C-alpha positions, 0 to 999 in steps of 0.5 A, a space after each residue: 073726286 070721281 067723273 067729270 061733273 056738268 052735263 054732256 050734251 047731244 051733238 049741237 050741229 049734225 048732217 047726213 054727210 057721213 063721209 070721213 077722211 083719216 088725217 090724225 090718229 088719237 092714241 087713247 087706249 081700246 078695250 074694256 074698263 071698271 064696271 063702276 065707271 060705266 055705271 055712273 055715266 049718263 047715257 044720251 041718245 043722239 040726235 039728227 039735224 041742226 040744233 034747231 031740228 033736234 028741238 022740233 018735230 020729228 017725222 015719224 012717218 020717215 023710212 027706218 035706216 040702219 044707225 049711222 056710225 058714231 061720230 063725236 065732237 069736242 069744243 074747247 072755247 078758251 080765253 086765247 083759243 078755240 079749238 075743236 075735234 072731231 073723232 070716231 071710236 076705234 080699237 085704239 080708242 078713238 081716231 081724230 078725223 077733223 080738228 080746228 085751232 084758232 087763236 081768238 083772244 076771246 078774254 083780251 081786256 077782260 081783266 080791266 073791263 069785266 066784259 067780252 069786247 065786240 071785237 073779240 067776240 066777233 073774232 070768236 063767233 067766226 071761229 065758232 061758225 067754222 066749228 059748226 060748219 065742220 061738225 056738220 060736214 062730219 056728221 057729228 051725232 054726239 058732242 059736248 062744247 065748254 067755255 072756260 074763264 074768259 065766259 066765266 069771269 065776264 059780265 056778258 059772258 052767258 050773253 055771248 053763249 046765247 049768241 053763239 046758240 042763235 048765230 052759229 047753232 051751237 049749244 056751248 056750256 060754261 064749265 066750272 074749274 073744277 070740270 076743267 081740271 078733271 077733263 084736262 087730267 083725262 085728256 093727258 092721262 096716257 102720258 102719266 108715267 106710273 112708275 112715279 108717285 106723284 104727278 103733277 098735271 098743269 094747264 097754263 090757259 089764257 085766263 087762268 091755270 088748272 094745277 092738279 096734284 095726282 097721287 098715283 098709289 091710289 089707283 091700286 091696280 093694273 092700269 092699261 090706259 083704256 077709255 074708262 082708265 082715263 076717266 078712273 084716273 080721277 080718283 088719283 086727284 089728291 088736290 087741285 086749284 084753279 089760279 085765276 092767272 093765265 098767259 093773257 091776263 099775266 101779260 096784260 098786267 106786266 107787259 108781253 112785248 118787252 120784258 125786262 129781267 125785273 118785269 119776269 121776276 115780277 111775273 114768277 113772284 105774281 104766280 108764286 104768291 097765288 100758289 102759296 096758300 094751296 102749298 101751304 095747306 097741302 105741302 106737296 113740296 114736302 111730299 115729292 122730296 120724299 117720293 118720285 114724281 114729274 110734271 105733266 103739262 098740257 098747254 101752248 107754253 110747254 109745246 112751244 118750248 119742246 119745239 124749240 128745244 128740238 129745233 123744229 124748223 115747224 111745229 110737228 105734233 108727233 114729235 112734241 106730244 109725249 116728249 120729256 124735258 128735264 128741268 135744264 132744258 126748260 130753263 134754257 129755253 126760257 132764258 133764251 126767250 128772254 134774251 130775245 127781242 119781240 121781233 126774234 120771238 115772232 120769228 121762231 116757227 113754233 111761235 109766231 106773231 100770235 103768241 109772241 107777246 104771251 110766251 114769256 108770260 107762260 114761261 113765268 107761270 112755268 118757272 113759279 111751278 118749278 120753284 114752288 115744286 122742285 121737279 126734274 122732269 117734264 112730260 109734254 102734252 099736246 092734248 087736254 080738255 077736248 081729248 078729255 071730253 072725247 074720252 068721257 063721252 065715249 066711255 059713257 056710251 060703252 065705246 070700249 070694245 073696237 070702237 063698238 058700243 055695248 048698247 
């Protein structure tokens, strides 16, 4: 498996305001990369103006100006969250200049009804309009905007994507599970411990969970963690699967507010049953028993567990992203959360009322992974699909030398 599938789009929304403000730093590495990665990249010229203007006429008589700095956008519209990153190339890879995240629960009730509800679509459209305005204001010139499980499975998913195009001016694509898995790997690749033989990258989402086993022996060369190397890590994918189980769907099925010990074990068993066929086919449990391995989790579940473990009075990405946890740490936090009432979970600063009814479902999914694949170390990634999109777009454009394109 090599290179993300799907087609990267030109920026969906753009303005002429090129003012930027630094507020968050991406840690993707700079420098060159393998030429075979660059050669397979697709080059798409940036466009200016709103989505409609990009598809309309261009005034050839307008005075020619020097090209504006490339500004990239990445949007991940998930079952539970709507997230946006806006960044520009830098010597280290890319610098985040704006970000947005809002819990929208787009997939609420879709498991039972098969449809995105009117209320969920209204919440989501409001968030998408905020994203569109940020992209206009920051002058995004190249972007990829993706939707995942909720829009994949809902009967009216495509209809909602059409509404987003018409009402918010955003060209969003519904991506496959394979594309989602590959972007997750590229998004957190710089946190992989290269001294290990295997890594399980997992993304516990709202409607699905992506599980990707990497065989790090396949790299076979010095790994500098550049933009291209982050894409090239996809060549290490030994096997992957997408479980149709996420925190929203599991909590809706078993309950999320009041969870008994029996209810929690039922959630764990549900997830283990979903993984059983994948493990029977690939037998990673046997392989990691003889080799060194670690987990790398990119999801709200693992960042929440990390924040609680660190006893943070307020969530701090800089302390959570890249944090190592032992299995004992993970299970102790999960046990403490199970002992809390719903109100007590709401009061936790790293949880809040928006996640308090979902966090135990996430803990159950993680516990199922640990039971099937006993592993002693877990690294936490507060990054994922958006960072994978940014790395892909910039590598395709040759942004690998101090933030300047080779074109």
